[in-house]
C-alpha positions in Angstrom: -157.2 -102.5 83.0 -154.0 -100.9 84.6 -151.3 -99.5 82.5 -148.5 -100.7 81.6 -145.0 -99.1 81.7 -144.9 -98.6 78.4 -148.2 -96.7 78.2 -147.6 -95.0 80.9 -144.4 -93.4 79.1 -146.5 -93.1 76.0 -148.9 -91.2 77.7 -146.9 -88.2 79.3 -147.6 -84.9 78.6 -150.6 -86.1 77.6 -153.1 -87.5 80.6 -150.4 -88.3 82.7 -147.4 -85.3 83.7 -144.9 -86.6 86.2 -142.4 -83.9 87.2 -139.6 -84.2 88.0 -139.8 -87.5 85.5 -137.0 -89.9 85.9 -136.9 -92.8 83.3 -135.1 -95.3 85.9 -138.7 -95.1 88.0 -140.6 -97.0 85.3 -142.0 -100.4 86.7 -143.2 -102.7 83.9 -146.7 -101.4 85.3 -146.1 -98.4 87.4 -143.9 -95.7 88.4 -142.0 -94.6 91.5 -142.8 -91.9 93.2 -139.9 -90.6 95.9 -139.7 -89.2 99.4 -139.5 -85.4 99.6 -137.3 -84.5 103.0 -140.2 -82.3 104.4 -142.3 -84.7 107.0 -144.7 -83.3 109.3 -146.1 -84.3 112.8 -149.3 -83.6 114.2 -149.1 -81.6 118.1 -152.0 -82.8 119.4 -152.7 -85.6 122.3 -156.3 -86.2 120.6 -157.4 -85.2 116.9 -160.1 -83.0 115.9 -161.7 -84.1 113.0 -163.9 -81.0 112.9 -161.3 -78.1 113.4 -157.7 -77.8 111.9 -154.9 -79.4 114.3 -151.5 -78.2 115.5 -148.7 -79.8 113.5 -144.6 -79.6 113.8 -142.4 -79.7 110.8 -139.1 -81.2 110.4 -136.7 -81.8 107.7 -135.0 -85.4 106.9 -131.8 -84.9 107.4 -128.8 -86.3 105.1 -128.0 -88.7 107.6 -131.5 -89.9 107.5 -134.5 -89.5 110.6 -135.4 -92.8 112.8 -139.5 -93.3 112.7 -141.3 -94.6 115.9 -144.3 -97.1 116.5 -147.5 -95.3 117.6 -146.9 -91.9 115.6 -148.0 -90.6 112.2 -145.9 -89.1 109.9 -147.4 -87.3 107.0 -144.8 -86.7 104.0 -145.4 -85.8 100.5 -143.7 -87.1 97.1 -141.0 -85.4 95.0 -143.0 -85.6 92.2 -145.6 -83.1 91.2 -148.3 -85.2 89.3 -151.4 -84.4 87.1 -153.8 -87.4 86.0 -156.6 -87.0 83.1 -158.9 -89.8 81.5 -157.6 -92.0 84.2 -157.8 -92.9 87.5 -153.9 -92.9 89.5 -153.4 -95.4 92.3 -151.0 -94.8 95.0 -149.5 -98.2 96.5 -146.3 -99.1 99.1 -143.6 -100.7 97.5 -142.9 -103.8 98.8 -138.9 -103.4 100.1 -140.6 -100.4 101.9 -143.2 -102.5 103.1 -140.9 -105.5 104.4 -139.7 -103.0 106.5 -142.8 -102.5 108.5 -143.4 -99.1 106.4 -146.8 -97.9 105.9 -146.9 -95.2 103.3 -150.9 -94.8 102.9 -153.5 -95.5 105.9 -156.3 -95.4 103.6 -155.9 -92.8 100.6 -154.2 -95.1 97.5 -156.9 -94.2 95.3 -156.5 -90.7 93.5 -159.4 -88.9 91.4 -159.6 -88.5 88.0 -158.1 -84.8 87.0 -155.8 -84.4 90.3 -152.9 -82.6 90.6 -150.6 -82.0 92.9 -148.2 -83.9 95.3 -149.4 -86.7 96.8 -149.3 -86.5 101.0 -148.3 -89.9 102.7 -149.9 -91.2 105.6 -146.6 -92.6 106.9 -147.1 -95.1 110.0 -143.9 -98.0 111.2 -144.2 -101.0 112.9 -140.9 -100.6 114.5 -137.9 -97.9 114.4 -136.5 -97.4 110.9 -134.3 -95.2 110.0 -135.5 -93.4 106.3 -134.2 -91.1 103.9 -134.8 -88.5 101.9 -135.2 -88.8 98.2 -135.7 -92.6 98.2 -137.8 -94.5 96.1 -140.9 -94.6 98.5 -144.7 -95.6 96.9 -145.4 -96.5 93.4 -148.2 -94.7 90.9 -150.4 -96.9 89.2 -153.1 -96.2 86.3 -156.4 -97.6 85.8 -158.1 -96.8 83.0 -162.1 -95.7 83.2 -165.7 -96.2 82.0 -168.2 -93.7 81.5 -168.2 -90.2 81.3 -165.3 -88.4 82.9 -165.8 -85.4 85.5 -162.2 -84.6 86.6 -161.4 -83.7 90.5 -162.0 -79.8 91.3 -161.6 -79.5 95.1 -160.4 -76.1 97.3 -159.3 -78.5 99.8 -156.4 -80.4 97.4 -156.0 -79.9 94.7 -153.1 -78.1 93.0 -151.4 -78.1 96.5 -147.6 -77.1 97.2 -146.5 -79.6 99.3 -148.1 -82.1 102.3 -152.0 -81.4 103.2 -153.1 -82.3 106.2 -156.3 -83.6 106.9 -158.7 -80.7 105.6 -162.2 -82.4 106.8 -163.5 -79.7 109.2 -164.1 -77.6 105.6 -166.8 -80.5 104.9 -168.5 -80.0 107.9 -171.3 -78.0 109.4 -170.5 -76.6 112.6 -173.9 -76.1 113.5 -175.4 -79.7 112.3 -176.2 -82.0 115.1 -174.6 -85.2 114.1 -175.4 -87.0 117.4 -178.3 -89.8 116.6 -180.7 -89.4 119.3 -181.8 -92.6 121.2 -184.4 -92.8 123.9 -183.7 -95.6 126.0 -187.0 -97.0 126.6 -188.5 -93.5 125.7 -190.6 -94.3 122.7 -194.0 -93.6 122.2 -196.3 -96.0 120.9 -199.4 -95.1 118.6 -202.3 -96.6 120.0 
């Protein structure tokens, strides 16, 4: 089940923390989160998931910044959230989607117990000018069934800003991930 706006408001300070909170961003069944003025862009031609990748940092000026197709922009929410006993889900707003802006590539589902800012994986279908402070996405809260184990990670928990991929922390550099193909060298047992 999804919490209503009234239930989100009721659980503020207990299961839900949104800082800063502004009642005008409360919807019937979600809360709008705003775009911070910082963006990051990978500087590598080819990204390597097994190591950190270089990033460039940008500040969205008051007059806005044009985003272009074919580029991944990492942004973050202005709001810091905490979610306990619920599953937070991040979705783009329809008004933003209708401008061809996607705010998350695959990372829309948060974990029970997540505390921090939401990193946004922003792509655009055509050039579009964006502005800092706009309500860019919405957070939805789902109830859960079963024993709760809260998220606890040294990768993204209690972050202070935009988080690039830290997948390399999960990978063992000594592990051979290549599957061997025999190409007719199979041995048959008699």
